[in-house]
Backbone as JSON, one array per atom type, in Angstrom:
{
  "sequence": "XXXXXXXXXXXXXXXXXXXXXXXXXXXXXXXXXXXXXXXXXXXXXXXXXXXXXXXXXXXXXXXXXXXXXXXXXXXXXXXXXXXXXXXXXXXXXXXXXXXXXXXXXXXXXXXXXXXXXXXXXXXXXXXXXXXXXXXXXXXXXXXXXXXXXXXXXXXXXXXXXXXXXXXXXXXXXXXXXXXXXXXXXXXXXXXXXXXXXXXXXXXXXXXXXXXXXXXXXXXXXXXXXXXXXXXXXXXXXXXXXXXXXXXXXXXXXXXXXXXXXXXXXXXXXXXXXXXX",
  "N": [[16.94, -23.4, -16.94], [15.08, -22.09, -14.41], [16.39, -19.11, -12.83], [15.86, -18.16, -10.11], [16.58, -20.69, -9.49], [19.13, -21.11, -8.33], [20.83, -21.04, -10.47], [20.59, -20.24, -12.51], [21.08, -18.15, -15.63], [22.57, -18.49, -16.71], [24.21, -21.03, -17.23], [23.57, -22.91, -19.38], [21.42, -24.31, -19.9], [18.54, -25.21, -20.9], [15.14, -23.8, -20.67], [12.95, -27.12, -21.67], [14.02, -28.43, -22.54], [16.3, -30.44, -21.91], [18.48, -29.66, -21.26], [19.68, -29.24, -23.41], [21.47, -27.11, -26.07], [18.72, -24.97, -27.8], [18.88, -24.21, -31.09], [19.84, -20.93, -32.82], [17.44, -18.98, -34.53], [19.18, -17.74, -36.83], [22.22, -17.79, -37.21], [24.3, -16.07, -37.62], [24.15, -13.46, -35.69], [24.97, -15.23, -33.39], [27.46, -15.1, -32.01], [27.24, -12.53, -31.05], [25.1, -12.03, -29.89], [24.16, -13.26, -26.07], [24.39, -15.57, -23.97], [21.83, -14.81, -21.96], [20.34, -13.22, -22.99], [19.51, -14.46, -25.57], [17.72, -16.2, -24.12], [15.95, -14.97, -23.25], [13.97, -14.25, -26.49], [12.94, -17.01, -26.12], [10.15, -18.43, -25.05], [8.9, -20.62, -23.71], [6.72, -21.35, -22.15], [2.93, -21.83, -21.11], [0.44, -19.76, -20.21], [-2.32, -21.68, -19.21], [-5.04, -20.17, -18.32], [-4.8, -17.66, -19.11], [-3.8, -16.86, -21.49], [-0.95, -15.96, -21.44], [2.65, -15.52, -21.93], [6.36, -17.45, -20.58], [9.89, -17.38, -19.91], [10.96, -19.12, -18.15], [9.95, -21.94, -16.43], [9.14, -21.4, -13.47], [8.43, -19.01, -13.14], [6.24, -19.07, -14.27], [4.93, -20.82, -12.95], [4.19, -18.93, -10.61], [3.06, -17.24, -11.73], [0.45, -18.37, -12.09], [-0.16, -18.24, -9.56], [-1.6, -16.14, -9.18], [-3.78, -16.3, -10.5], [-5.19, -18.61, -8.92], [-4.82, -18.01, -6.78], [-3.07, -19.02, -4.98], [-1.27, -18.48, -1.78], [1.9, -18.93, -0.83], [3.55, -18.05, 1.23], [3.69, -17.49, 4.3], [3.72, -14.89, 6.81], [4.92, -15.0, 9.89], [4.21, -13.91, 11.94], [2.06, -11.8, 11.71], [0.31, -13.16, 10.34], [-0.07, -12.69, 7.57], [-0.24, -13.36, 3.56], [1.68, -13.99, 0.93], [2.74, -14.35, -2.52], [5.49, -14.58, -3.62], [8.71, -15.05, -2.32], [10.66, -13.48, -2.18], [8.71, -11.19, -1.22], [7.33, -11.7, 1.19], [9.45, -11.32, 2.31], [10.57, -8.78, 2.13], [8.37, -7.55, 3.32], [9.1, -8.79, 6.36], [9.86, -6.4, 7.21], [8.58, -5.13, 7.98], [7.79, -5.55, 10.87], [10.44, -5.92, 11.93], [11.39, -3.61, 11.3], [13.59, -2.55, 9.58], [14.72, -0.58, 7.4], [15.96, -0.02, 4.64], [16.61, 1.27, 2.31], [17.07, 4.42, 1.68], [16.45, 8.47, 0.83], [18.29, 10.42, -0.28], [17.71, 13.04, -1.24], [16.16, 13.68, 0.95], [16.56, 12.41, 3.26], [14.32, 10.72, 4.3], [13.38, 6.8, 5.13], [13.45, 3.43, 3.59], [11.43, 0.72, 3.32], [11.68, -0.79, 0.89], [13.1, -1.12, -2.13], [10.71, 0.02, -4.27], [9.46, 1.71, -3.54], [10.63, 3.93, -2.4], [11.78, 4.48, -4.22], [8.74, 5.75, -5.45], [8.89, 7.52, -3.86], [10.36, 9.23, -4.39], [9.46, 10.21, -6.69], [7.4, 12.56, -5.48], [9.41, 14.02, -5.11], [10.27, 14.96, -7.3], [8.32, 15.92, -8.31], [6.4, 14.29, -10.04], [3.55, 12.56, -11.0], [2.79, 10.16, -12.51], [0.41, 8.27, -12.64], [-2.93, 8.9, -13.61], [-6.41, 9.52, -11.97], [-8.83, 9.49, -14.78], [-11.44, 10.05, -14.35], [-11.57, 12.79, -12.04], [-9.12, 13.57, -12.62], [-6.73, 13.6, -10.33], [-3.72, 12.23, -8.98], [-1.7, 9.82, -9.41], [2.01, 7.58, -7.89], [1.92, 5.47, -7.95], [0.63, 2.78, -10.24], [-1.2, 1.05, -9.24], [-1.85, 2.0, -6.83], [-3.87, 4.18, -7.93], [-5.97, 2.47, -8.84], [-6.74, 1.43, -7.05], [-7.82, 3.87, -5.65], [-10.03, 4.7, -7.79], [-12.25, 3.01, -7.37], [-13.62, 4.76, -5.17], [-15.14, 5.8, -7.34], [-16.36, 3.94, -8.4], [-18.08, 2.96, -6.77], [-17.16, 0.2, -6.19], [-16.76, -2.44, -3.35], [-14.77, -4.58, -2.91], [-13.88, -5.92, -0.66], [-15.08, -8.28, 1.8], [-15.72, -8.48, 5.11], [-16.19, -12.08, 6.73], [-17.98, -11.68, 9.66], [-18.68, -9.56, 10.48], [-19.78, -8.12, 8.24], [-19.5, -5.77, 7.3], [-18.03, -4.13, 4.51], [-15.16, -3.41, 2.54], [-12.82, -0.93, 0.7], [-10.21, -1.35, -0.03], [-8.07, -4.62, 0.21], [-6.24, -4.83, 2.75], [-6.74, -3.25, 4.67], [-9.71, -4.82, 4.97], [-8.29, -6.89, 6.45], [-7.18, -5.44, 8.81], [-9.84, -4.47, 9.76], [-10.46, -7.0, 10.93], [-8.97, -7.79, 13.34], [-10.36, -6.41, 15.2], [-12.32, -7.95, 15.42], [-11.15, -10.6, 16.43], [-9.0, -9.5, 18.03], [-6.19, -9.3, 17.83], [-3.74, -7.89, 17.71], [-0.73, -7.68, 15.87], [1.28, -5.54, 15.83], [3.85, -4.39, 17.56], [5.68, -2.25, 19.48], [9.59, -1.99, 19.8], [10.41, -0.56, 21.7], [8.75, 0.11, 23.45], [6.79, -1.9, 24.44], [4.41, -1.13, 23.44], [1.56, -2.14, 21.77], [-0.16, -2.92, 18.29], [-2.65, -2.74, 15.97], [-2.94, -2.18, 13.19], [0.12, -1.59, 10.76], [0.66, 1.1, 10.59], [0.08, 2.84, 12.45], [2.0, 1.44, 14.36], [4.25, 2.7, 13.37], [4.12, 5.34, 12.64], [3.56, 5.59, 15.88], [6.51, 4.89, 16.58], [7.43, 7.5, 16.54], [7.06, 9.39, 18.41], [9.42, 8.19, 19.57], [11.5, 8.53, 18.28], [11.71, 10.99, 18.0], [11.5, 11.62, 15.35], [9.94, 13.69, 12.6], [8.01, 13.99, 10.12], [6.46, 15.89, 7.97], [6.13, 18.75, 6.65], [5.12, 22.09, 7.22], [5.32, 24.13, 4.41], [4.24, 27.09, 4.93], [5.29, 28.08, 7.6], [6.98, 26.47, 8.38], [6.71, 24.93, 10.39], [6.68, 21.32, 11.83], [5.66, 18.24, 11.8], [4.64, 14.92, 13.77], [2.41, 13.36, 11.91], [0.43, 12.76, 8.75], [-1.64, 14.12, 9.07], [-1.91, 15.76, 10.85], [-0.59, 17.8, 9.66], [-1.94, 18.24, 8.13], [-4.24, 19.59, 9.06], [-2.93, 21.67, 10.3], [-2.15, 23.36, 8.47], [-4.89, 24.64, 7.83], [-5.3, 26.86, 9.65], [-3.43, 28.65, 7.87], [-4.51, 28.76, 5.82], [-7.36, 29.13, 6.39], [-9.37, 27.75, 6.23], [-12.23, 26.08, 6.99], [-13.85, 23.15, 6.75], [-15.79, 21.96, 7.71], [-19.32, 22.22, 8.69], [-21.75, 23.03, 10.15], [-25.48, 22.29, 10.69], [-27.24, 23.47, 11.91], [-27.04, 26.1, 12.79], [-24.93, 27.26, 11.0], [-22.38, 27.51, 11.1], [-19.1, 27.48, 10.8], [-15.87, 25.17, 11.05], [-12.68, 23.72, 11.36], [-12.4, 21.52, 12.26], [-13.32, 18.21, 12.11], [-14.24, 17.44, 15.46], [-14.4, 19.64, 16.74], [-17.25, 20.61, 15.56], [-17.91, 18.35, 16.27], [-18.28, 19.01, 19.22], [-19.49, 21.71, 19.46], [-21.65, 21.16, 18.24], [-22.8, 19.51, 20.23], [-23.96, 21.75, 21.93], [-26.17, 22.55, 21.18], [-28.2, 20.51, 21.06], [-28.4, 20.47, 23.54], [-29.15, 22.47, 23.97], [-31.53, 22.49, 23.67], [-34.95, 23.11, 23.61], [-37.82, 21.55, 25.68], [-40.85, 21.05, 24.87], [-43.84, 20.09, 26.68], [-45.92, 17.09, 25.74], [-48.01, 17.33, 26.6], [-49.36, 20.49, 25.77], [-48.99, 20.09, 23.03], [-51.02, 19.83, 21.82]],
  "CA": [[16.53, -23.6, -15.23], [15.02, -20.84, -13.68], [17.03, -18.21, -12.29], [15.23, -18.77, -9.27], [17.07, -21.81, -8.51], [20.23, -20.15, -8.26], [21.38, -21.87, -11.44], [21.17, -18.31, -13.0], [20.34, -18.25, -17.07], [24.42, -18.77, -18.19], [24.52, -22.91, -16.88], [23.66, -23.11, -20.64], [20.36, -24.82, -19.92], [17.33, -23.92, -22.18], [13.72, -24.64, -20.62], [11.97, -27.82, -22.39], [15.43, -29.14, -23.61], [16.72, -31.3, -21.12], [19.88, -29.09, -21.18], [20.49, -29.0, -24.78], [21.11, -25.61, -26.09], [18.27, -24.64, -29.22], [19.6, -23.47, -32.22], [19.67, -19.99, -33.49], [16.89, -18.96, -35.54], [19.88, -16.21, -37.58], [23.62, -18.07, -36.75], [25.16, -14.41, -37.47], [23.67, -13.26, -34.1], [24.64, -16.74, -32.25], [28.7, -14.26, -31.69], [26.4, -11.16, -30.57], [23.73, -11.99, -28.19], [24.55, -13.87, -24.77], [22.68, -16.84, -23.32], [20.5, -14.6, -21.01], [19.66, -12.27, -23.89], [18.5, -15.24, -26.4], [16.8, -16.3, -23.72], [14.03, -13.3, -23.71], [13.15, -13.95, -27.4], [12.5, -18.07, -26.58], [9.17, -18.27, -23.7], [7.89, -22.1, -24.0], [5.86, -22.04, -20.72], [2.06, -21.24, -21.69], [-0.4, -19.93, -19.01], [-3.76, -21.84, -19.98], [-6.02, -20.04, -18.62], [-4.32, -15.83, -19.95], [-2.94, -16.86, -22.56], [0.14, -14.8, -21.28], [4.26, -16.92, -22.67], [6.96, -17.13, -19.98], [10.99, -17.79, -20.6], [11.09, -19.89, -17.13], [8.74, -23.12, -15.55], [9.53, -21.16, -11.92], [7.53, -17.89, -13.6], [4.72, -19.55, -14.99], [4.18, -21.09, -11.41], [4.27, -17.81, -9.91], [1.74, -16.69, -12.41], [-0.78, -19.12, -11.74], [-0.45, -18.5, -8.48], [-2.44, -15.11, -9.42], [-5.37, -17.19, -10.56], [-5.22, -19.23, -8.11], [-5.16, -16.98, -5.82], [-2.28, -19.24, -3.78], [-0.42, -17.67, -1.45], [2.36, -19.64, 0.04], [4.66, -17.73, 1.99], [3.51, -16.54, 5.49], [4.52, -13.63, 7.83], [4.63, -16.19, 11.53], [4.04, -12.67, 13.05], [0.85, -11.09, 11.23], [-0.19, -14.28, 9.38], [0.22, -12.27, 5.4], [0.53, -14.28, 2.87], [2.47, -13.73, -0.47], [2.58, -15.36, -3.53], [6.36, -14.77, -4.25], [9.18, -15.54, -0.94], [10.85, -12.0, -1.87], [8.0, -10.26, -1.03], [7.6, -12.28, 2.96], [11.19, -10.86, 3.48], [10.18, -7.2, 2.06], [6.85, -7.76, 4.41], [9.23, -8.79, 6.91], [11.0, -5.36, 7.53], [7.41, -3.71, 8.58], [7.87, -5.74, 11.63], [11.73, -5.58, 12.63], [11.69, -2.21, 11.58], [14.74, -2.57, 8.67], [14.55, 0.71, 6.41], [17.38, 0.09, 4.36], [16.88, 2.47, 0.92], [17.51, 6.49, 2.23], [15.83, 9.17, 0.0], [19.07, 10.94, -0.78], [16.73, 14.47, -1.08], [15.17, 14.21, 2.38], [17.43, 11.03, 4.62], [13.51, 8.87, 4.57], [13.92, 5.43, 5.04], [12.31, 2.56, 3.64], [11.04, -0.97, 3.38], [11.65, -1.32, 0.29], [13.37, -0.08, -3.13], [10.37, -0.08, -4.26], [8.68, 2.86, -2.36], [11.97, 4.59, -2.2], [11.0, 5.62, -5.86], [7.92, 6.44, -5.53], [8.61, 8.37, -2.87], [11.41, 10.44, -4.93], [9.1, 11.16, -7.71], [6.48, 12.88, -5.29], [10.3, 15.53, -4.99], [10.45, 15.43, -8.29], [6.23, 16.14, -8.85], [5.6, 13.03, -11.13], [2.31, 10.81, -10.33], [2.59, 9.2, -13.74], [-0.93, 7.62, -13.12], [-3.53, 10.29, -13.24], [-7.84, 9.06, -12.55], [-9.7, 10.43, -15.91], [-12.82, 11.25, -14.0], [-11.27, 14.06, -11.08], [-8.15, 14.27, -12.49], [-6.17, 13.63, -9.09], [-2.53, 11.32, -9.39], [-0.48, 8.76, -8.48], [3.62, 7.63, -7.8], [2.2, 3.68, -8.48], [-1.17, 2.22, -10.76], [-1.98, 0.27, -7.44], [-2.56, 3.0, -6.02], [-4.98, 4.73, -8.8], [-6.38, 1.64, -8.97], [-7.86, 2.0, -5.9], [-8.58, 5.15, -6.03], [-10.85, 4.26, -8.77], [-13.62, 2.17, -7.03], [-14.7, 5.42, -4.98], [-16.23, 6.81, -7.78], [-17.37, 2.89, -8.63], [-18.39, 2.23, -5.91], [-16.96, -0.76, -5.34], [-15.99, -2.56, -2.19], [-15.25, -5.72, -2.78], [-13.69, -6.7, -0.02], [-16.15, -8.82, 3.08], [-16.22, -8.94, 6.69], [-17.61, -12.59, 7.07], [-17.99, -11.84, 10.84], [-20.42, -8.31, 10.55], [-20.87, -8.06, 6.92], [-18.8, -4.3, 6.45], [-17.07, -4.08, 3.15], [-13.58, -2.1, 2.4], [-11.98, -1.12, -0.89], [-9.07, -2.54, 0.16], [-7.83, -5.89, 1.03], [-5.53, -4.69, 4.15], [-8.35, -2.51, 5.4], [-10.41, -5.57, 5.97], [-7.15, -7.68, 7.37], [-7.16, -4.55, 9.52], [-10.43, -4.77, 10.33], [-10.79, -8.93, 11.28], [-8.67, -8.11, 13.99], [-10.88, -5.77, 15.97], [-12.72, -9.34, 15.7], [-9.99, -11.28, 17.0], [-7.9, -9.16, 18.9], [-5.24, -9.46, 17.34], [-2.13, -6.93, 18.0], [0.52, -8.29, 15.46], [2.44, -4.6, 15.81], [4.63, -4.03, 18.54], [6.95, -1.5, 19.91], [10.42, -2.83, 20.44], [10.91, 0.61, 22.54], [7.88, 0.63, 25.02], [5.75, -2.78, 24.12], [2.36, -1.07, 23.03], [0.73, -3.19, 20.04], [-1.3, -2.29, 17.07], [-3.47, -3.32, 14.86], [-1.99, -1.83, 12.04], [1.48, -1.74, 11.12], [0.69, 2.39, 10.08], [-0.49, 3.28, 13.56], [2.97, 1.92, 14.7], [4.93, 3.22, 12.51], [3.38, 6.59, 13.68], [3.67, 5.84, 17.66], [7.58, 4.64, 16.88], [8.57, 8.27, 15.86], [7.68, 9.54, 19.49], [10.63, 7.54, 20.33], [12.48, 8.52, 17.84], [11.43, 12.54, 17.86], [11.52, 11.73, 13.57], [8.3, 14.55, 12.15], [8.66, 14.26, 8.65], [5.67, 16.49, 7.97], [6.78, 20.18, 6.79], [4.58, 22.89, 6.86], [5.31, 25.06, 3.94], [4.39, 27.91, 5.19], [6.04, 28.26, 8.1], [8.38, 25.55, 8.77], [6.27, 23.61, 11.61], [6.75, 19.71, 12.01], [4.22, 17.3, 12.31], [4.9, 13.26, 13.45], [1.37, 12.5, 11.27], [0.41, 13.58, 8.12], [-3.07, 14.73, 9.66], [-1.55, 17.03, 12.09], [0.21, 18.83, 9.12], [-3.68, 19.06, 7.23], [-4.91, 20.76, 10.19], [-2.19, 23.03, 10.24], [-2.83, 24.35, 7.17], [-6.18, 25.22, 7.87], [-4.56, 28.04, 10.39], [-3.23, 29.56, 7.12], [-5.36, 29.45, 4.22], [-8.39, 30.04, 6.96], [-10.15, 26.71, 5.44], [-13.3, 25.75, 7.23], [-14.56, 22.74, 5.79], [-16.96, 21.35, 8.53], [-20.52, 22.94, 8.26], [-23.17, 22.88, 11.84], [-26.08, 22.47, 9.67], [-28.36, 24.13, 12.59], [-26.94, 27.34, 12.74], [-24.63, 27.21, 9.94], [-21.28, 27.83, 11.93], [-18.01, 26.79, 10.25], [-15.23, 24.35, 11.54], [-11.71, 23.37, 11.29], [-11.93, 19.74, 12.47], [-14.72, 17.53, 12.84], [-14.2, 17.26, 16.82], [-14.66, 21.07, 17.04], [-17.63, 20.61, 15.17], [-19.07, 17.7, 17.5], [-18.63, 19.56, 20.22], [-20.48, 22.79, 19.22], [-23.51, 20.38, 18.34], [-23.72, 19.07, 21.95], [-24.94, 22.69, 22.51], [-26.96, 22.89, 19.98], [-28.98, 19.56, 21.35], [-27.94, 20.61, 25.64], [-29.96, 23.72, 24.8], [-33.06, 22.36, 23.14], [-36.56, 23.13, 24.26], [-38.76, 20.27, 25.15], [-41.81, 20.99, 24.74], [-44.14, 19.02, 27.3], [-46.85, 16.99, 24.53], [-50.01, 18.78, 26.73], [-48.82, 21.21, 24.71], [-48.13, 20.12, 21.48], [-52.39, 19.52, 21.75]],
  "C": [[15.91, -22.03, -15.16], [16.07, -20.0, -12.91], [16.83, -18.31, -11.1], [15.67, -19.6, -8.3], [18.06, -21.64, -7.88], [20.97, -20.77, -8.9], [21.95, -20.83, -12.12], [20.84, -19.04, -14.92], [22.18, -18.6, -17.68], [24.8, -20.4, -17.67], [23.98, -23.69, -18.3], [22.82, -24.37, -20.6], [18.93, -23.92, -20.37], [16.21, -24.85, -21.45], [12.82, -25.57, -21.69], [13.15, -28.33, -23.16], [16.23, -29.75, -22.73], [18.57, -30.69, -20.86], [20.79, -29.03, -22.12], [20.17, -28.11, -24.96], [20.1, -25.51, -27.69], [18.54, -24.33, -30.12], [18.51, -21.69, -32.74], [18.58, -19.75, -34.3], [17.73, -18.45, -37.01], [21.31, -17.6, -36.91], [24.59, -16.91, -37.11], [24.92, -13.71, -36.15], [24.02, -14.19, -32.73], [26.44, -15.94, -31.54], [28.51, -13.12, -30.54], [25.56, -11.14, -29.38], [24.04, -13.8, -27.35], [23.08, -14.91, -24.36], [21.18, -16.07, -22.54], [19.46, -14.11, -21.99], [18.96, -13.33, -25.25], [16.93, -15.79, -25.65], [15.14, -16.21, -23.27], [13.1, -13.91, -25.21], [12.64, -15.68, -27.46], [11.32, -18.32, -24.93], [8.2, -19.76, -23.97], [6.93, -22.03, -22.74], [4.83, -21.04, -20.79], [1.26, -21.23, -20.1], [-1.83, -20.31, -19.56], [-5.61, -20.65, -19.7], [-6.2, -18.82, -18.9], [-4.06, -15.59, -20.62], [-1.23, -16.63, -22.55], [1.64, -16.04, -21.76], [4.88, -16.62, -21.03], [8.36, -17.58, -20.28], [10.93, -19.36, -19.21], [9.68, -20.55, -16.79], [8.44, -22.24, -14.18], [8.23, -19.5, -12.47], [6.63, -18.3, -13.85], [3.71, -20.08, -13.33], [3.67, -19.64, -10.52], [3.27, -17.62, -10.21], [1.18, -16.84, -11.92], [-0.83, -18.91, -10.72], [-1.94, -17.09, -8.15], [-4.19, -15.21, -9.82], [-6.15, -17.66, -9.92], [-5.4, -18.93, -6.73], [-4.83, -17.83, -4.15], [-1.77, -18.77, -3.3], [0.3, -18.13, -0.63], [3.37, -19.6, 1.45], [3.65, -16.9, 2.59], [4.0, -15.84, 6.17], [4.18, -15.03, 9.12], [4.02, -14.56, 13.1], [2.6, -11.9, 13.06], [-0.11, -12.03, 10.59], [-0.45, -13.71, 7.61], [0.62, -13.25, 4.99], [0.89, -13.6, 1.55], [2.56, -14.85, -1.33], [4.24, -15.92, -3.66], [6.76, -14.51, -2.45], [9.54, -14.02, -0.96], [9.92, -11.52, -1.26], [7.53, -10.39, 0.53], [8.76, -11.23, 3.04], [11.11, -9.65, 3.41], [9.26, -7.05, 3.74], [7.44, -7.71, 5.92], [9.68, -7.66, 8.16], [9.97, -4.77, 8.14], [7.04, -4.51, 9.84], [9.49, -5.43, 12.64], [12.11, -3.99, 12.43], [12.86, -1.83, 11.04], [14.19, -1.16, 8.1], [15.97, 0.44, 5.72], [17.98, 0.9, 3.26], [16.79, 3.68, 1.79], [17.17, 7.19, 0.77], [17.67, 10.13, 0.23], [18.19, 13.28, -0.85], [16.46, 14.78, 0.35], [15.85, 13.19, 3.86], [16.52, 10.39, 4.88], [14.07, 8.13, 4.52], [13.23, 4.95, 4.65], [12.41, 1.47, 3.44], [11.59, -1.39, 1.71], [12.08, -0.44, -1.24], [12.12, 0.65, -3.75], [9.36, 1.45, -4.14], [9.23, 3.66, -2.52], [11.9, 4.8, -3.83], [9.84, 6.3, -6.08], [8.26, 7.68, -4.89], [9.71, 9.97, -3.94], [11.01, 11.04, -6.31], [8.31, 11.98, -6.63], [8.49, 14.63, -5.32], [10.49, 16.04, -6.13], [9.13, 15.67, -9.01], [5.67, 15.39, -10.28], [5.0, 12.46, -10.01], [2.57, 10.87, -11.95], [1.05, 8.64, -13.83], [-2.27, 8.51, -12.42], [-5.29, 9.18, -13.44], [-8.69, 10.32, -13.92], [-11.04, 10.71, -15.57], [-12.79, 12.42, -12.53], [-9.82, 14.55, -11.15], [-6.28, 13.65, -11.51], [-4.8, 11.75, -10.05], [-1.88, 10.81, -9.02], [0.48, 8.42, -8.85], [2.72, 6.5, -8.4], [0.29, 3.8, -8.99], [-1.78, 1.53, -9.81], [-2.62, 0.98, -7.59], [-3.85, 3.93, -6.98], [-6.04, 3.4, -9.01], [-7.38, 1.05, -8.3], [-9.27, 2.59, -5.67], [-9.84, 5.26, -6.69], [-12.5, 3.73, -7.93], [-13.69, 3.82, -5.6], [-15.31, 6.05, -5.83], [-17.04, 5.82, -8.61], [-17.95, 2.85, -7.64], [-18.47, 1.22, -5.49], [-15.9, -0.88, -4.41], [-16.12, -4.4, -2.28], [-14.19, -7.12, -1.68], [-14.85, -6.95, 1.73], [-15.91, -8.96, 4.15], [-16.6, -10.24, 6.48], [-18.1, -12.43, 8.86], [-18.92, -10.18, 11.01], [-21.04, -7.6, 9.38], [-20.17, -6.78, 5.95], [-17.68, -4.73, 5.35], [-16.13, -3.16, 2.64], [-13.6, -2.38, 0.81], [-10.8, -1.98, -1.43], [-8.5, -3.89, 1.16], [-7.2, -5.93, 2.73], [-6.08, -3.99, 5.2], [-9.1, -3.83, 6.1], [-9.42, -6.82, 6.5], [-7.38, -6.71, 8.37], [-8.3, -4.73, 10.69], [-11.12, -5.73, 11.04], [-9.95, -8.54, 11.97], [-9.41, -6.87, 15.32], [-12.27, -6.82, 16.66], [-12.34, -10.32, 16.8], [-9.33, -10.93, 18.06], [-6.89, -9.11, 18.87], [-4.14, -8.16, 17.25], [-1.35, -7.14, 17.39], [2.14, -7.07, 16.14], [2.98, -4.54, 17.27], [5.26, -2.96, 18.64], [8.14, -1.7, 20.5], [11.11, -2.09, 21.45], [9.84, 0.55, 24.53], [6.54, -0.84, 24.78], [4.69, -2.46, 23.71], [2.03, -2.0, 21.73], [-0.19, -2.21, 19.69], [-2.04, -2.64, 16.71], [-3.24, -3.26, 13.55], [-0.36, -0.85, 12.46], [1.77, -0.05, 11.03], [0.6, 3.01, 11.25], [1.15, 3.15, 14.39], [3.92, 2.2, 14.1], [4.97, 4.91, 13.27], [3.67, 6.58, 14.93], [5.13, 5.81, 17.29], [8.33, 6.0, 16.86], [7.71, 9.87, 17.78], [8.81, 9.02, 20.33], [11.31, 7.93, 19.79], [13.0, 10.28, 17.41], [11.33, 12.71, 16.0], [9.59, 13.05, 13.74], [9.03, 15.31, 10.62], [7.44, 14.73, 7.63], [5.89, 17.64, 8.3], [5.79, 21.13, 6.39], [4.76, 23.45, 5.98], [5.33, 26.17, 4.18], [5.02, 28.72, 6.15], [6.99, 27.62, 8.85], [7.96, 24.53, 9.96], [6.53, 22.44, 10.84], [5.95, 18.99, 12.45], [4.95, 16.05, 12.58], [3.72, 12.58, 12.04], [0.62, 13.99, 10.36], [-1.26, 14.86, 8.51], [-3.0, 16.06, 10.62], [-1.26, 18.35, 11.27], [-1.44, 19.24, 8.14], [-4.12, 19.68, 8.04], [-4.8, 21.54, 10.45], [-2.54, 23.73, 9.45], [-3.66, 24.85, 7.68], [-5.98, 26.52, 8.15], [-4.06, 29.21, 9.38], [-3.81, 29.96, 6.18], [-7.02, 29.71, 5.3], [-9.88, 28.88, 6.38], [-11.14, 26.39, 6.65], [-14.44, 24.46, 7.29], [-15.86, 21.84, 6.19], [-18.12, 22.09, 9.27], [-21.29, 22.7, 9.54], [-24.09, 22.76, 10.76], [-27.74, 23.13, 10.15], [-28.37, 25.82, 12.57], [-25.48, 27.86, 11.33], [-23.19, 27.81, 10.22], [-20.39, 26.54, 10.99], [-17.21, 26.13, 10.77], [-14.21, 23.57, 11.12], [-11.75, 22.15, 10.99], [-13.27, 19.92, 13.02], [-14.97, 16.97, 14.17], [-15.15, 18.67, 17.23], [-16.05, 21.04, 16.58], [-19.06, 19.78, 16.04], [-19.39, 18.89, 19.01], [-19.59, 21.01, 20.55], [-21.92, 21.95, 18.99], [-24.41, 19.8, 19.02], [-24.34, 20.37, 22.39], [-25.89, 22.86, 22.31], [-28.58, 21.76, 20.98], [-29.24, 19.84, 22.64], [-28.96, 21.91, 25.42], [-31.6, 23.67, 24.21], [-34.15, 22.67, 24.05], [-37.4, 22.28, 24.16], [-40.05, 21.08, 25.59], [-43.3, 20.18, 25.1], [-45.53, 18.73, 26.1], [-48.45, 17.21, 25.25], [-49.81, 19.84, 26.15], [-48.94, 21.51, 23.64], [-49.82, 20.09, 20.59], [-53.17, 20.54, 21.26]]
}
């Protein structure tokens, strides 16, 4: 039976045998193998789409949803849906703010253990997934897959309202809220609502005083990574925004935009009769 059913592998029931244990091929191994170890060698449930085999029928059912795109577990607060109930449970922490997993190095908290593991790789300098085109590396293989779309130009997620395309499905979902007016993420302190969960998390730092982004040059702290990025340019002198009219460079895009308005306002308009 499926371990997810609550009875577990220790019940002595084997898939496909109506509760009767199957005979092990080597009787000498019976004493050394637990039932759970034995089950790992038996995969009687076969996916007809991709050919993958599974120990339990429930795992085959769950796997098959990847092919059918069935996502039966939905969040009542934002509508996001999931293949597994456990994934929904983890997602709900986005709304209630629960972050039970803590980093022993810096104290940062996370809603799921996988995020903590990924974060801890940053402390250790480990980024095991590398892009073969530009060398950029990531903590998660899924992040690498998304990044590679920058090189391929693939934007597989389309808005049915305006036709805009996106690299990531969550970017499409956030974008669609512009059309619907939905703002499902609410601050429990002040009631302000947001389209995206990450915007809520950043906003909540106003209330908590948390500033997790530190400058390695001077120790100054910031609530947003973008604030740290801009600040670092004061140390490096980097001015990546270039005015095509006069060649002047700027630290931020907003400073460039303000500067370019001066060119627009200073344009000399020659009457059309003088152009003859």
